[in-house]
gemmi code that builds the backbone of each chain (N, CA, C; Angstrom):
import gemmi

chains = {
    "A": [
        ("GLY", (-18.357, 95.005, -21.759), (-18.383, 94.013, -20.711), (-17.179, 93.099, -20.777)),
        ("GLN", (-17.099, 92.209, -19.831), (-15.976, 91.286, -19.798), (-16.129, 90.263, -20.914)),
        ("GLN", (-15.041, 90.022, -21.628), (-15.076, 89.141, -22.776), (-13.965, 88.122, -22.697)),
        ("VAL", (-14.275, 86.963, -23.254), (-13.284, 85.906, -23.397), (-13.235, 85.548, -24.869)),
        ("MET", (-12.068, 85.657, -25.448), (-11.908, 85.408, -26.876), (-11.064, 84.161, -27.102)),
        ("GLN", (-11.312, 83.508, -28.216), (-10.545, 82.324, -28.570), (-10.131, 82.385, -30.022)),
        ("ILE", (-8.926, 81.925, -30.293), (-8.454, 81.774, -31.663), (-7.694, 80.463, -31.790)),
        ("PRO", (-7.754, 79.843, -32.977), (-8.573, 80.241, -34.122), (-10.026, 79.808, -33.940)),
        ("GLN", (-10.869, 80.233, -34.837), (-12.268, 79.816, -34.783), (-12.402, 78.385, -35.290)),
        ("TYR", (-11.635, 78.079, -36.327), (-11.629, 76.740, -36.906), (-10.189, 76.288, -37.119)),
        ("GLN", (-9.966, 74.996, -37.031), (-8.650, 74.443, -37.317), (-8.832, 73.051, -37.928)),
        ("HIS", (-8.219, 72.888, -39.099), (-8.240, 71.580, -39.753), (-6.814, 71.036, -39.727)),
        ("VAL", (-6.633, 69.843, -39.209), (-5.302, 69.245, -39.152), (-5.356, 67.825, -39.700)),
        ("GLN", (-4.189, 67.366, -40.117), (-4.053, 65.966, -40.524), (-3.816, 65.159, -39.256)),
        ("GLU", (-4.363, 63.973, -39.220), (-4.160, 63.122, -38.057), (-2.669, 62.967, -37.777)),
        ("GLY", (-2.293, 63.144, -36.531), (-0.885, 63.060, -36.162), (-0.227, 64.422, -35.975)),
        ("GLU", (-0.840, 65.463, -36.539), (-0.306, 66.812, -36.349), (-0.727, 67.342, -34.990)),
        ("ASP", (-0.013, 68.370, -34.539), (-0.358, 69.007, -33.272), (-1.402, 70.098, -33.488)),
        ("PHE", (-2.041, 70.481, -32.402), (-3.100, 71.506, -32.444), (-3.028, 72.357, -31.191)),
        ("THR", (-3.212, 73.665, -31.363), (-3.247, 74.560, -30.213), (-4.380, 75.566, -30.380)),
        ("THR", (-5.117, 75.795, -29.311), (-6.119, 76.850, -29.269), (-5.778, 77.801, -28.135)),
        ("TYR", (-6.032, 79.093, -28.378), (-5.644, 80.121, -27.424), (-6.874, 80.863, -26.913)),
        ("CYS", (-6.847, 81.171, -25.643), (-7.948, 81.848, -24.985), (-7.407, 83.131, -24.357)),
        ("ASN", (-8.084, 84.249, -24.612), (-7.616, 85.527, -24.079), (-8.759, 86.292, -23.437)),
        ("SER", (-8.443, 86.908, -22.315), (-9.438, 87.698, -21.599), (-9.025, 89.159, -21.579)),
        ("SER", (-10.034, 90.025, -21.581), (-9.758, 91.458, -21.531), (-9.334, 91.889, -20.121)),
        ("THR", (-9.663, 91.084, -19.138), (-9.283, 91.389, -17.766), (-8.709, 90.139, -17.092)),
        ("THR", (-8.075, 90.337, -15.968), (-7.463, 89.220, -15.249), (-8.520, 88.227, -14.779)),
        ("LEU", (-8.218, 86.965, -14.937), (-9.132, 85.901, -14.539), (-8.742, 85.333, -13.184)),
        ("SER", (-9.747, 84.927, -12.424), (-9.435, 84.234, -11.164), (-9.145, 82.759, -11.451)),
        ("ASN", (-9.832, 82.181, -12.404), (-9.567, 80.809, -12.812), (-10.194, 80.572, -14.180)),
        ("ILE", (-9.766, 79.500, -14.810), (-10.249, 79.198, -16.146), (-10.522, 77.706, -16.257)),
        ("GLN", (-11.562, 77.385, -17.002), (-11.902, 75.989, -17.252), (-11.897, 75.735, -18.752)),
        ("TRP", (-11.651, 74.484, -19.122), (-11.719, 74.070, -20.527), (-12.742, 72.948, -20.660)),
        ("TYR", (-13.526, 73.043, -21.731), (-14.560, 72.053, -22.029), (-14.399, 71.598, -23.477)),
        ("LYS", (-14.862, 70.361, -23.722), (-14.886, 69.835, -25.088), (-16.318, 69.455, -25.437)),
        ("GLN", (-16.741, 69.860, -26.628), (-18.085, 69.515, -27.098), (-17.949, 68.760, -28.418)),
        ("ARG", (-18.331, 67.489, -28.395), (-18.317, 66.710, -29.626), (-19.466, 67.155, -30.520)),
        ("PRO", (-19.362, 66.953, -31.830), (-20.465, 67.337, -32.730), (-21.775, 66.714, -32.294)),
        ("GLY", (-22.795, 67.543, -32.131), (-24.107, 67.069, -31.712), (-24.223, 66.781, -30.236)),
        ("GLY", (-23.156, 67.012, -29.489), (-23.165, 66.690, -28.058), (-23.208, 67.913, -27.177)),
        ("HIS", (-22.895, 67.714, -25.907), (-22.898, 68.795, -24.951), (-21.483, 68.983, -24.400)),
        ("PRO", (-21.196, 70.156, -23.843), (-19.846, 70.394, -23.306), (-19.531, 69.453, -22.147)),
        ("VAL", (-18.296, 68.971, -22.159), (-17.810, 68.101, -21.102), (-16.560, 68.726, -20.510)),
        ("PHE", (-16.537, 68.826, -19.198), (-15.423, 69.445, -18.490), (-14.128, 68.679, -18.737)),
        ("LEU", (-13.063, 69.428, -19.012), (-11.741, 68.819, -19.171), (-10.854, 69.110, -17.972)),
        ("ILE", (-10.724, 70.412, -17.629), (-9.766, 70.769, -16.596), (-10.033, 72.180, -16.088)),
        ("GLN", (-9.482, 72.490, -14.929), (-9.534, 73.838, -14.389), (-8.115, 74.279, -14.002)),
        ("LEU", (-7.802, 75.521, -14.315), (-6.523, 76.119, -13.948), (-6.796, 77.296, -13.026)),
        ("VAL", (-5.994, 77.406, -11.987), (-6.234, 78.438, -10.978), (-5.005, 79.316, -10.752)),
        ("LYS", (-3.831, 78.712, -10.778), (-2.626, 79.451, -10.406), (-1.945, 80.094, -11.613)),
        ("SER", (-1.355, 81.239, -11.394), (-0.589, 81.928, -12.416), (0.537, 81.022, -12.920)),
        ("GLY", (0.650, 80.895, -14.266), (1.709, 80.081, -14.841), (1.490, 78.587, -14.751)),
        ("GLU", (0.330, 78.182, -14.300), (0.062, 76.756, -14.089), (0.065, 75.985, -15.403)),
        ("VAL", (0.621, 74.782, -15.364), (0.623, 73.870, -16.505), (0.099, 72.517, -16.024)),
        ("LYS", (-0.885, 71.997, -16.740), (-1.415, 70.683, -16.404), (-1.461, 69.819, -17.659)),
        ("LYS", (-1.261, 68.527, -17.468), (-1.274, 67.621, -18.611), (-2.275, 66.505, -18.387)),
        ("GLN", (-2.946, 66.143, -19.472), (-3.826, 64.984, -19.485), (-3.475, 64.206, -20.741)),
        ("LYS", (-2.637, 63.204, -20.598), (-2.200, 62.378, -21.731), (-1.640, 63.283, -22.829)),
        ("ARG", (-2.280, 63.400, -23.965), (-1.748, 64.199, -25.068), (-2.152, 65.680, -24.978)),
        ("LEU", (-2.935, 66.047, -23.965), (-3.408, 67.425, -23.826), (-2.586, 68.162, -22.779)),
        ("THR", (-2.143, 69.366, -23.138), (-1.402, 70.221, -22.205), (-2.118, 71.550, -22.099)),
        ("PHE", (-2.416, 71.940, -20.868), (-3.132, 73.178, -20.591), (-2.184, 74.130, -19.863)),
        ("GLN", (-2.234, 75.409, -20.276), (-1.399, 76.412, -19.616), (-2.235, 77.624, -19.231)),
        ("PHE", (-1.884, 78.221, -18.123), (-2.493, 79.469, -17.667), (-1.386, 80.506, -17.635)),
        ("GLY", (-1.604, 81.633, -18.287), (-0.561, 82.634, -18.399), (-0.147, 83.238, -17.069)),
        ("GLU", (1.036, 83.800, -17.065), (1.563, 84.404, -15.825), (0.661, 85.540, -15.342)),
        ("ALA", (0.121, 86.295, -16.274), (-0.741, 87.420, -15.911), (-2.192, 86.988, -15.697)),
        ("LYS", (-2.470, 85.722, -15.873), (-3.826, 85.166, -15.711), (-4.836, 85.860, -16.623)),
        ("LYS", (-4.368, 86.213, -17.819), (-5.269, 86.796, -18.817), (-5.399, 85.896, -20.034)),
        ("ASN", (-4.581, 84.871, -20.110), (-4.656, 84.002, -21.274), (-4.362, 82.565, -20.880)),
        ("SER", (-4.801, 81.687, -21.757), (-4.617, 80.266, -21.529), (-4.521, 79.569, -22.874)),
        ("SER", (-3.963, 78.386, -22.864), (-3.867, 77.622, -24.107), (-4.105, 76.141, -23.841)),
        ("LEU", (-4.571, 75.494, -24.883), (-4.746, 74.038, -24.881), (-3.985, 73.500, -26.080)),
        ("HIS", (-3.062, 72.603, -25.832), (-2.253, 72.022, -26.896), (-2.492, 70.517, -26.942)),
        ("ILE", (-2.778, 70.017, -28.121), (-2.947, 68.576, -28.299), (-1.793, 68.064, -29.162)),
        ("THR", (-1.092, 67.096, -28.651), (0.023, 66.498, -29.381), (-0.473, 65.299, -30.178)),
        ("ALA", (-0.035, 65.225, -31.427), (-0.370, 64.073, -32.279), (-1.869, 63.787, -32.277)),
        ("THR", (-2.623, 64.677, -32.881), (-4.085, 64.569, -32.864), (-4.570, 63.237, -33.413)),
        ("GLN", (-5.719, 62.831, -32.893), (-6.406, 61.635, -33.355), (-7.824, 62.020, -33.770)),
        ("THR", (-8.480, 61.156, -34.529), (-9.837, 61.488, -34.987), (-10.801, 61.641, -33.817)),
        ("THR", (-10.477, 61.032, -32.697), (-11.333, 61.164, -31.507), (-11.228, 62.549, -30.863)),
        ("ASP", (-10.260, 63.355, -31.319), (-10.115, 64.707, -30.768), (-11.062, 65.700, -31.432)),
        ("VAL", (-11.762, 65.274, -32.459), (-12.677, 66.163, -33.185), (-13.729, 66.741, -32.237)),
        ("GLY", (-13.977, 68.035, -32.392), (-14.986, 68.692, -31.575), (-14.654, 70.164, -31.428)),
        ("THR", (-15.434, 70.827, -30.596), (-15.205, 72.238, -30.309), (-14.692, 72.368, -28.882)),
        ("TYR", (-13.611, 73.099, -28.744), (-12.983, 73.287, -27.435), (-13.289, 74.702, -26.942)),
        ("PHE", (-13.900, 74.770, -25.774), (-14.267, 76.044, -25.171), (-13.421, 76.314, -23.939)),
        ("CYS", (-13.014, 77.563, -23.784), (-12.498, 77.986, -22.495), (-13.602, 78.797, -21.809)),
        ("ALA", (-13.574, 78.809, -20.509), (-14.552, 79.560, -19.725), (-13.810, 80.185, -18.560)),
        ("GLY", (-13.886, 81.499, -18.458), (-13.147, 82.199, -17.427), (-14.049, 82.878, -16.428)),
        ("SER", (-13.587, 82.887, -15.201), (-14.277, 83.620, -14.151), (-13.376, 84.775, -13.743)),
        ("HIS", (-13.927, 85.983, -13.742), (-13.079, 87.150, -13.519), (-12.873, 87.461, -12.055)),
        ("ARG", (-13.791, 87.061, -11.223), (-13.565, 87.190, -9.794), (-14.573, 86.311, -9.077)),
        ("LEU", (-14.269, 86.019, -7.848), (-15.182, 85.220, -7.047), (-16.531, 85.919, -6.954)),
        ("GLY", (-17.558, 85.150, -7.096), (-18.903, 85.709, -7.059), (-19.479, 85.914, -8.440)),
        ("GLN", (-18.649, 85.745, -9.447), (-19.119, 85.871, -10.814), (-19.146, 84.502, -11.472)),
        ("ASN", (-20.100, 84.366, -12.393), (-20.167, 83.128, -13.149), (-19.102, 83.111, -14.239)),
        ("PHE", (-18.948, 81.937, -14.830), (-17.986, 81.797, -15.899), (-18.504, 82.418, -17.193)),
        ("VAL", (-17.598, 83.028, -17.947), (-17.899, 83.548, -19.274), (-17.208, 82.635, -20.281)),
        ("PHE", (-17.993, 82.095, -21.210), (-17.446, 81.164, -22.189), (-16.913, 81.902, -23.413)),
        ("GLY", (-15.797, 81.395, -23.926), (-15.311, 81.861, -25.203), (-16.131, 81.250, -26.326)),
        ("PRO", (-15.954, 81.722, -27.559), (-16.744, 81.236, -28.695), (-16.344, 79.844, -29.152)),
        ("GLY", (-15.216, 79.349, -28.697), (-14.798, 77.993, -29.028), (-13.925, 77.916, -30.268)),
        ("THR", (-13.139, 76.862, -30.337), (-12.349, 76.518, -31.524), (-12.805, 75.150, -31.993)),
        ("ARG", (-13.258, 75.107, -33.251), (-13.726, 73.838, -33.801), (-12.572, 73.128, -34.501)),
        ("LEU", (-12.274, 71.933, -34.021), (-11.166, 71.148, -34.552), (-11.686, 70.026, -35.446)),
        ("SER", (-11.132, 69.964, -36.648), (-11.387, 68.842, -37.555), (-10.088, 68.090, -37.752)),
        ("VAL", (-10.139, 66.780, -37.694), (-8.948, 65.954, -37.878), (-9.179, 65.043, -39.074)),
        ("LEU", (-8.350, 65.208, -40.062), (-8.484, 64.414, -41.281), (-7.668, 63.138, -41.145)),
        ("PRO", (-8.278, 61.980, -41.410), (-7.557, 60.701, -41.222), (-6.506, 60.491, -42.297)),
    ],
    "B": [
        ("ASP", (-28.173, 55.621, -11.760), (-27.466, 56.274, -12.863), (-27.629, 57.779, -12.712)),
        ("GLY", (-26.580, 58.474, -12.226), (-26.708, 59.892, -11.964), (-26.445, 60.736, -13.169)),
        ("GLY", (-27.021, 61.948, -13.173), (-26.769, 62.851, -14.276), (-27.814, 63.930, -14.384)),
        ("ILE", (-27.746, 64.613, -15.513), (-28.693, 65.685, -15.816), (-29.485, 65.282, -17.047)),
        ("THR", (-30.762, 65.427, -16.970), (-31.602, 65.088, -18.115), (-32.341, 66.327, -18.595)),
        ("GLN", (-32.455, 66.429, -19.890), (-33.225, 67.497, -20.510), (-34.173, 66.839, -21.513)),
        ("SER", (-35.374, 67.326, -21.520), (-36.317, 66.790, -22.498), (-37.222, 67.894, -23.009)),
        ("PRO", (-37.682, 67.766, -24.253), (-37.259, 66.759, -25.223), (-35.929, 67.140, -25.868)),
        ("LYS", (-35.405, 66.303, -26.720), (-34.156, 66.607, -27.403), (-34.388, 67.625, -28.517)),
        ("TYR", (-35.509, 67.480, -29.201), (-35.899, 68.418, -30.260), (-37.301, 68.930, -29.944)),
        ("LEU", (-37.520, 70.214, -30.176), (-38.804, 70.823, -29.863), (-39.134, 71.855, -30.937)),
        ("PHE", (-40.342, 71.758, -31.437), (-40.803, 72.708, -32.449), (-42.016, 73.450, -31.895)),
        ("ARG", (-42.025, 74.751, -32.097), (-43.144, 75.560, -31.642), (-43.460, 76.633, -32.667)),
        ("LYS", (-44.695, 77.068, -32.637), (-45.098, 78.162, -33.512), (-44.719, 79.479, -32.861)),
        ("GLU", (-44.445, 80.460, -33.690), (-44.116, 81.790, -33.199), (-45.261, 82.325, -32.354)),
        ("GLY", (-44.915, 82.965, -31.227), (-45.931, 83.534, -30.355), (-46.352, 82.631, -29.211)),
        ("GLN", (-45.894, 81.389, -29.222), (-46.238, 80.463, -28.149), (-45.128, 80.420, -27.114)),
        ("ASN", (-45.532, 80.323, -25.855), (-44.551, 80.067, -24.808), (-44.216, 78.572, -24.820)),
        ("VAL", (-42.999, 78.244, -24.434), (-42.599, 76.843, -24.359), (-41.688, 76.656, -23.150)),
        ("THR", (-41.869, 75.535, -22.452), (-41.069, 75.257, -21.256), (-40.161, 74.063, -21.499)),
        ("LEU", (-38.878, 74.274, -21.229), (-37.878, 73.220, -21.358), (-37.568, 72.679, -19.968)),
        ("SER", (-37.496, 71.362, -19.873), (-37.258, 70.780, -18.559), (-35.790, 70.474, -18.347)),
        ("CYS", (-35.376, 70.517, -17.094), (-34.030, 70.140, -16.693), (-34.115, 69.514, -15.308)),
        ("GLU", (-33.655, 68.283, -15.207), (-33.680, 67.557, -13.939), (-32.296, 66.992, -13.665)),
        ("GLN", (-31.870, 67.074, -12.396), (-30.588, 66.474, -12.023), (-30.737, 65.686, -10.732)),
        ("ASN", (-30.047, 64.564, -10.665), (-30.058, 63.742, -9.451), (-28.660, 63.642, -8.867)),
        ("LEU", (-27.878, 64.697, -9.072), (-26.504, 64.757, -8.572), (-26.425, 65.453, -7.217)),
        ("ASN", (-27.554, 65.877, -6.712), (-27.620, 66.619, -5.448), (-26.830, 67.932, -5.511)),
        ("HIS", (-26.791, 68.515, -6.700), (-26.086, 69.784, -6.878), (-26.936, 70.952, -6.421)),
        ("ASP", (-26.260, 71.942, -5.824), (-26.978, 73.134, -5.371), (-27.266, 74.096, -6.512)),
        ("ALA", (-26.287, 74.296, -7.374), (-26.399, 75.319, -8.408), (-26.832, 74.719, -9.736)),
        ("MET", (-27.694, 75.436, -10.437), (-28.133, 75.034, -11.774), (-28.116, 76.246, -12.690)),
        ("TYR", (-27.909, 75.973, -13.972), (-27.712, 77.046, -14.949), (-28.451, 76.725, -16.254)),
        ("TRP", (-28.824, 77.780, -16.958), (-29.331, 77.642, -18.318), (-28.471, 78.494, -19.248)),
        ("TYR", (-28.037, 77.837, -20.340), (-27.260, 78.520, -21.361), (-27.969, 78.396, -22.699)),
        ("ARG", (-27.647, 79.341, -23.542), (-28.115, 79.295, -24.918), (-26.873, 79.212, -25.810)),
        ("GLN", (-26.944, 78.338, -26.832), (-25.842, 78.221, -27.777), (-26.381, 78.390, -29.182)),
        ("ASP", (-25.833, 79.351, -29.913), (-26.180, 79.564, -31.307), (-25.066, 79.000, -32.189)),
        ("PRO", (-25.379, 78.649, -33.416), (-24.389, 78.005, -34.301), (-23.074, 78.765, -34.373)),
        ("GLY", (-21.988, 78.068, -34.144), (-20.669, 78.670, -34.246), (-20.318, 79.612, -33.116)),
        ("GLN", (-21.134, 79.623, -32.081), (-20.873, 80.538, -30.975), (-20.722, 79.777, -29.667)),
        ("GLY", (-20.252, 80.506, -28.682), (-20.103, 79.920, -27.360), (-21.411, 79.891, -26.609)),
        ("LEU", (-21.318, 79.642, -25.325), (-22.490, 79.541, -24.467), (-22.742, 80.881, -23.781)),
        ("ARG", (-23.980, 81.296, -23.794), (-24.356, 82.521, -23.107), (-25.327, 82.200, -21.977)),
        ("LEU", (-25.055, 82.759, -20.819), (-25.820, 82.442, -19.623), (-27.158, 83.163, -19.609)),
        ("ILE", (-28.225, 82.406, -19.415), (-29.572, 82.977, -19.385), (-29.994, 83.256, -17.944)),
        ("TYR", (-30.021, 82.215, -17.125), (-30.376, 82.319, -15.717), (-29.551, 81.299, -14.939)),
        ("TYR", (-29.405, 81.557, -13.656), (-28.799, 80.565, -12.790), (-29.439, 80.610, -11.416)),
        ("SER", (-29.292, 79.508, -10.714), (-29.892, 79.400, -9.386), (-28.895, 78.718, -8.456)),
        ("GLN", (-28.696, 79.306, -7.290), (-27.756, 78.736, -6.336), (-28.466, 77.955, -5.238)),
        ("ILE", (-29.761, 78.205, -5.099), (-30.508, 77.576, -4.018), (-31.977, 77.550, -4.392)),
        ("VAL", (-32.707, 76.646, -3.785), (-34.143, 76.521, -4.073), (-34.850, 77.842, -3.795)),
        ("ASN", (-35.794, 78.149, -4.672), (-36.621, 79.362, -4.562), (-35.844, 80.658, -4.750)),
        ("ASP", (-34.688, 80.556, -5.355), (-33.909, 81.754, -5.653), (-33.204, 81.572, -6.982)),
        ("PHE", (-33.188, 82.618, -7.816), (-32.484, 82.547, -9.081), (-32.079, 83.956, -9.493)),
        ("GLN", (-31.083, 84.016, -10.372), (-30.526, 85.293, -10.799), (-30.479, 85.364, -12.320)),
        ("LYS", (-30.616, 86.550, -12.852), (-30.511, 86.747, -14.294), (-29.057, 86.609, -14.732)),
        ("GLY", (-28.903, 86.020, -15.909), (-27.594, 85.962, -16.533), (-27.445, 87.104, -17.519)),
        ("ASP", (-26.644, 86.869, -18.560), (-26.345, 87.932, -19.508), (-27.480, 88.207, -20.498)),
        ("ILE", (-28.326, 87.198, -20.741), (-29.355, 87.348, -21.796), (-30.708, 86.859, -21.284)),
        ("ALA", (-31.155, 87.360, -20.148), (-32.376, 86.861, -19.513), (-33.670, 87.351, -20.161)),
        ("GLU", (-33.604, 88.404, -20.940), (-34.828, 88.972, -21.504), (-35.565, 87.977, -22.385)),
        ("GLY", (-36.873, 87.828, -22.118), (-37.685, 86.900, -22.894), (-37.707, 85.491, -22.336)),
        ("TYR", (-37.039, 85.285, -21.201), (-37.000, 83.974, -20.552), (-37.475, 84.097, -19.108)),
        ("SER", (-37.966, 82.978, -18.566), (-38.276, 82.928, -17.140), (-37.933, 81.537, -16.618)),
        ("VAL", (-37.663, 81.456, -15.302), (-37.303, 80.182, -14.682), (-38.013, 80.069, -13.340)),
        ("SER", (-37.955, 78.867, -12.794), (-38.403, 78.626, -11.424), (-37.487, 77.582, -10.819)),
        ("ARG", (-37.394, 77.600, -9.493), (-36.571, 76.590, -8.799), (-37.326, 76.194, -7.522)),
        ("GLU", (-38.384, 75.431, -7.735), (-39.212, 74.995, -6.607), (-38.628, 73.770, -5.919)),
        ("LYS", (-37.825, 73.017, -6.639), (-37.170, 71.836, -6.087), (-35.689, 71.885, -6.432)),
        ("LYS", (-34.880, 71.293, -5.614), (-33.438, 71.290, -5.847), (-33.098, 70.584, -7.152)),
        ("GLU", (-33.903, 69.563, -7.475), (-33.583, 68.727, -8.629), (-34.005, 69.330, -9.964)),
        ("SER", (-34.853, 70.349, -9.939), (-35.501, 70.792, -11.168), (-35.331, 72.288, -11.394)),
        ("PHE", (-35.082, 72.656, -12.644), (-34.867, 74.071, -12.980), (-35.428, 74.321, -14.387)),
        ("PRO", (-36.756, 74.357, -14.530), (-37.339, 74.522, -15.863), (-37.176, 75.938, -16.404)),
        ("LEU", (-37.008, 76.020, -17.708), (-36.851, 77.299, -18.401), (-38.031, 77.524, -19.334)),
        ("THR", (-38.679, 78.675, -19.231), (-39.753, 79.025, -20.143), (-39.257, 80.064, -21.134)),
        ("VAL", (-39.394, 79.734, -22.410), (-39.066, 80.672, -23.473), (-40.365, 81.366, -23.843)),
        ("THR", (-40.468, 82.629, -23.575), (-41.731, 83.329, -23.796), (-41.792, 83.916, -25.198)),
        ("SER", (-42.962, 84.380, -25.545), (-43.165, 84.977, -26.871), (-42.411, 86.303, -26.992)),
        ("ALA", (-41.931, 86.824, -25.871), (-41.179, 88.076, -25.897), (-39.734, 87.879, -26.366)),
        ("GLN", (-39.291, 86.641, -26.408), (-37.923, 86.350, -26.868), (-37.922, 86.460, -28.396)),
        ("LYS", (-37.122, 87.379, -28.912), (-37.195, 87.714, -30.339), (-36.582, 86.651, -31.239)),
        ("ASN", (-35.574, 85.971, -30.786), (-34.915, 84.945, -31.602), (-34.766, 83.667, -30.779)),
        ("PRO", (-35.853, 82.952, -30.547), (-35.808, 81.811, -29.640), (-35.157, 80.548, -30.209)),
        ("THR", (-35.046, 80.448, -31.510), (-34.473, 79.239, -32.102), (-33.002, 79.124, -31.716)),
        ("ALA", (-32.664, 78.054, -31.004), (-31.299, 77.863, -30.514), (-31.196, 76.504, -29.844)),
        ("PHE", (-29.984, 76.190, -29.428), (-29.699, 74.979, -28.660), (-29.591, 75.406, -27.199)),
        ("TYR", (-30.417, 74.824, -26.329), (-30.462, 75.223, -24.922), (-29.826, 74.142, -24.058)),
        ("LEU", (-28.872, 74.561, -23.261), (-28.139, 73.646, -22.400), (-28.369, 73.990, -20.945)),
        ("CYS", (-28.653, 72.973, -20.162), (-28.786, 73.101, -18.726), (-27.531, 72.512, -18.085)),
        ("ALA", (-27.095, 73.087, -16.989), (-25.921, 72.572, -16.295), (-26.139, 72.671, -14.798)),
        ("SER", (-25.357, 71.912, -14.049), (-25.408, 72.009, -12.595), (-24.001, 71.876, -12.032)),
        ("SER", (-23.825, 72.369, -10.825), (-22.550, 72.221, -10.139), (-22.804, 72.064, -8.652)),
        ("SER", (-21.845, 71.451, -7.982), (-22.096, 71.060, -6.590), (-21.932, 72.195, -5.602)),
        ("LEU", (-21.110, 73.182, -5.919), (-20.909, 74.289, -4.997), (-21.686, 75.483, -5.486)),
        ("VAL", (-21.940, 76.414, -4.598), (-22.659, 77.605, -5.027), (-21.808, 78.350, -6.047)),
        ("ALA", (-22.457, 79.015, -6.961), (-21.770, 79.673, -8.063), (-20.810, 80.744, -7.580)),
        ("ALA", (-21.049, 81.290, -6.419), (-20.224, 82.390, -5.928), (-18.766, 81.998, -5.779)),
        ("LEU", (-18.509, 80.714, -5.579), (-17.128, 80.297, -5.415), (-16.401, 80.205, -6.746)),
        ("SER", (-17.156, 80.095, -7.824), (-16.583, 80.101, -9.181), (-15.446, 79.117, -9.337)),
        ("THR", (-15.516, 78.003, -8.678), (-14.430, 77.049, -8.830), (-14.915, 75.678, -9.258)),
        ("ASP", (-16.215, 75.479, -9.269), (-16.657, 74.113, -9.439), (-17.003, 73.760, -10.875)),
        ("THR", (-16.793, 72.495, -11.188), (-17.097, 71.978, -12.500), (-18.587, 72.046, -12.773)),
        ("GLN", (-18.922, 72.393, -13.986), (-20.321, 72.349, -14.406), (-20.541, 71.082, -15.232)),
        ("TYR", (-21.613, 70.375, -14.901), (-22.004, 69.181, -15.633), (-23.199, 69.540, -16.501)),
        ("PHE", (-23.082, 69.277, -17.792), (-24.109, 69.690, -18.731), (-25.051, 68.547, -19.078)),
        ("GLY", (-26.315, 68.912, -19.309), (-27.281, 67.971, -19.848), (-27.093, 67.852, -21.350)),
        ("PRO", (-27.851, 66.957, -21.997), (-27.691, 66.710, -23.435), (-28.219, 67.834, -24.321)),
        ("GLY", (-28.990, 68.756, -23.733), (-29.477, 69.896, -24.500), (-30.824, 69.663, -25.160)),
        ("THR", (-31.519, 70.754, -25.430), (-32.772, 70.746, -26.191), (-32.614, 71.705, -27.353)),
        ("ARG", (-32.863, 71.197, -28.544), (-32.773, 72.047, -29.733), (-34.170, 72.568, -30.051)),
        ("LEU", (-34.388, 73.852, -29.813), (-35.691, 74.478, -30.007), (-35.725, 75.182, -31.361)),
        ("THR", (-36.761, 74.881, -32.126), (-36.984, 75.560, -33.402), (-38.353, 76.209, -33.368)),
        ("VAL", (-38.376, 77.503, -33.579), (-39.639, 78.229, -33.615), (-39.966, 78.562, -35.060)),
        ("LEU", (-41.122, 78.104, -35.490), (-41.500, 78.226, -36.896), (-42.330, 79.475, -37.150)),
    ],
}
model = gemmi.Model(1)
for chain_id, residues in chains.items():
    chain = gemmi.Chain(chain_id)
    for i, (resn, *xyz) in enumerate(residues, 1):
        res = gemmi.Residue()
        res.name, res.seqid = resn, gemmi.SeqId(i, " ")
        for name, pos in zip(("N", "CA", "C"), xyz):
            atom = gemmi.Atom()
            atom.name, atom.element = name, gemmi.Element(name[0])
            atom.pos, atom.b_iso = gemmi.Position(*pos), 0.0
            res.add_atom(atom)
        chain.add_residue(res)
    model.add_chain(chain)
structure = gemmi.Structure()
structure.add_model(model)
structure.setup_entities()
């Protein structure tokens, strides 16, 4: 079936270091969303990417959608302890289909 | 105060019992979803509904049932046929029908179900 994969599964960084998580799909995506789930919490929507090669920024977060629309990345510059949590990508492979979530990348930030 | 509510936050049941998890939203969203999350894993879709009195199976519907009698409510029943019911259950809603696959999903706080 259609799968969405994410790497790494876990990432431990020192506060102030950068962090990147990668999302890959076995097939072309129509659009992709990113969510953040704090420990003990629920997923919260961050952003949606639709266009091939699209890049969007939210303060220290940069989101990219690959040219082939099969991969995406989330980059955090100068991590802070408030960035701790699990970051999920969710891809939709075509209109009429629901989103498929990746397994997530759990980020730990050491002060 | 708008949002999605799920209750209870923690739920314990004996093996072999059916249990119903509630999900209510006052966001006037058309679409509602149920996901299951296991430790260290992503979200897997159980059921979804785009309109009242209609719902569709997701990827892991076996052992679960839902109803959508009101726009605001989408309860999930975990039946005794579900072999591994212990998990974190998340309800979500979105304003556009799921077919457009473009709309943000808003998640409830979740219910952590433990079957003993």
